[in-house]
N, C-alpha and C positions, 0 to 999 in steps of 0.2 A: 136811670138807675140810682137808688137810694140807699146808701150803706150806712147802717145805723152803728155807733159807737156808744154802746149801753153805760150809763153812768157807773155801774159797779166794775166794768172792765177797765176804767181808768187807772192810771197810776196814783198810788196814794202814799202820802207821808203825814205822819202825826209825831210832832216834836214837843207837845204840850201846848206851847203858846200859839202854834200854827198847825192847823189841821187842812192839808191841801189835797186837792185831786187834780191831776194832768191829763189833759186830753191827749196831748202829744209828748214826746220825750223831753225831759226838762231835769237838769241837775243830776241826781243819782238814779232818776228813773230813765232807763234806756230801753226803748221798744222800736228795733228797725222798722217795723210794720206801720209805726205811727210817728213819722219825723216831721210831720206838718202836712198842710193841704195848700199846694200852690204857695203864695207868699205868706199864707196864715201859719206862723211858726208856733205859737204858745197859745193856749187857752188854759189858765190855771185858775181854779174855783178855791178861793181862800176863806178860811174862818180863823179870824185873829182875835186873840183874846184881849180883854180890856187892859189897857195899860202897855201893851206889847206892841210889836211891829218890826219892821226891816230897818236897821240902823243905815247909815251912809255907806252907799256902795255905788260903784261905777256900771255904765252902760255905754256902748257906742254902736253906731250903724245899726239901729231898730227903731222902729215906731211902737211905742209903748202906749197901750189905751187901758185906762182904768175905768170900771163900771161898778159902782158901789150899790149894792143891793139892800143891805141894812147896816145901820151903824154910820159912822163917819170917820173919814181918814184924813190925817194932817200930812200934808205933802210939804216938803223943802229941798230945794236943789240948789246947785252951784251956780244957776244962772239968776239967783236972786229971788226965786218965786217961793212964796210961803202961803199955802192956801190950804182950805179944808174941803174935801169932796164929799158930798153927800148924795143919797138917792134922788134920782132926777136930774143928775149932772153926769156928763161925759168930759174925760180929760184925755189929752194927748200930749205925751212928750217925745220929742224927736231927739234921739241921743246922738245921732249924727257922729262928729269928731270926738265926742266924748262929753259925758256930763255924770255928775255924781248927785245922788238924791237919798232922800230917807223917807219911808212911809210908816206913820205910826197911828196908833188907836189912842187918842187923847181922852177917851172915857175911862172912869175908873169902874165902871160897872157893865158897860154894854159891849158885846163882842162886835166886830165888822164881819160881814159877809160880802165878798167881792168876786169880781172876775177881773184878772189881769191878762191882756192880750197883747200879743207881740206880732207885729207884721214886718216882714223884711222889706226895707224901702227899694225903690227902683234904682238908686244908686248910692255908693258909699260917700262918705267925707261931707254930709250935709251940714250946715250950720245948726247948732243945736236950738230947741224952740220948744215954746210951751202954749197950750191952749186949754181953756176949760169953759164950758158952755152949760146954761141951764136949759133943760128940755121941757117941752109942752107935757102937761099931765097925760097919762096914758089913757086911751078909751078904746072900748070894744070895737074891734076891726080895724085898729088904726096901725099905720106903717110911717115910723118916723125915722127920717136919715139923720144918722148920728155923725158919720165921718165919710169923707170922699176926698178924692183927689182936687177936684175942683171947689172953689169957695162957694158955700151956700149957706143962707142965713140959718142960724140954729144949729150947725154942724161944725165939727173941727175938721181941718185938713189934714190928710195923710199923704204921704210922698209915695204912692203907689197906685196902680191901675186898679183900685179895689173900691168898695163901699161897704158900709156897715149900717144896718137898720135895726131899729127895735120894733118886733111885730107884737101886737096885743090881740090875736083873734078872742072873740068871746062867744057866749052862747047865742046862736042865731046870728053870729057876725062873723063869718070866715074872711080870710084874706086871699086874695089871688095874687100871685107873683109871677111876672114874666121874666124869662131867662133868655138872654141874647145868646145867639149862636156862638157856640166856642167858650162860653162861659161856664162856671161851675159855681156851686153854691155850698156853703156850710151853715148848718143849723146848729144852735146851741140853747137847749131849753133852760130858761132861769128858774121858772115855777110854772106849775100847773101841768096839764096834759093836753095833747093834741094829736090829730093824725095829719101827716104830710103825705098828700096823694094817697091817702089810705092807710099809710105807715105809722104805726102807733108809736109816739115818743112820749116820755115823761120828764119831769124835773132832773138835771144833770145829764140828760142824753145829748148826744151829738150825732149828727148824719152829714155824711158827704153826698152831695147831689150832682150826678154827672149825666150827660147826654139827655136831659130833659128840657123842655121848651116853656114849662109852667109849673107852678106849685099852688095847690090849695092848702091852706093851713086853716083846719077846722077844729075848734076845741074851744077851751078857756085857759089861756096861758100867756105867758111873756117869754119871748126868746129873741135871741140876736140872729140876724140873717146877714152872712156875709156874701157878698156879689164878687167873685175872683176871676181872675184870668186863668 
């Protein structure tokens, strides 16, 4: 079964410097029917104005993954990391026992378009940690591992029985994804349009997949694929 979460049905907040869409309940947006999908707790699509951003604030007991679509995000945290995250990179911060960080747009002219993802870890009280890696260029028909529990070249580690992939189906380059027994999948379309087992999806749409053994992703798009317990 594929249950679509249309882009326009997501929660929405616009406070001027931040225009955000929430796939699941977050902050002042509360939707009992959309509290997460397994350990996937948050997918926020953020548009951050030039020179603005999230000042220093704290998190605990969450795996936070940042995926920048356009622009560049300056990251600084209480672990001593000070980096810039750009398109073609993936960042993971383990909040664990507690960490403070800030995410700002260093550009005076260009906005940021990004996805912030929260995954509930498999245990509380982890030591805080940080990783950022560069990804290979996307290719039509490509499926790239971005994050997983086990260490893998070119991917960050998340402390949960989950995996995150970037899928880039192209014209005449569909992608076939196998789904192990008892697993579920969340799809989040970054850009473009595609069909997932014949179900139409467009930019901003999400979809929860349960009870399927495989997915065919057919179209011209970029999307994130979450393999979840």
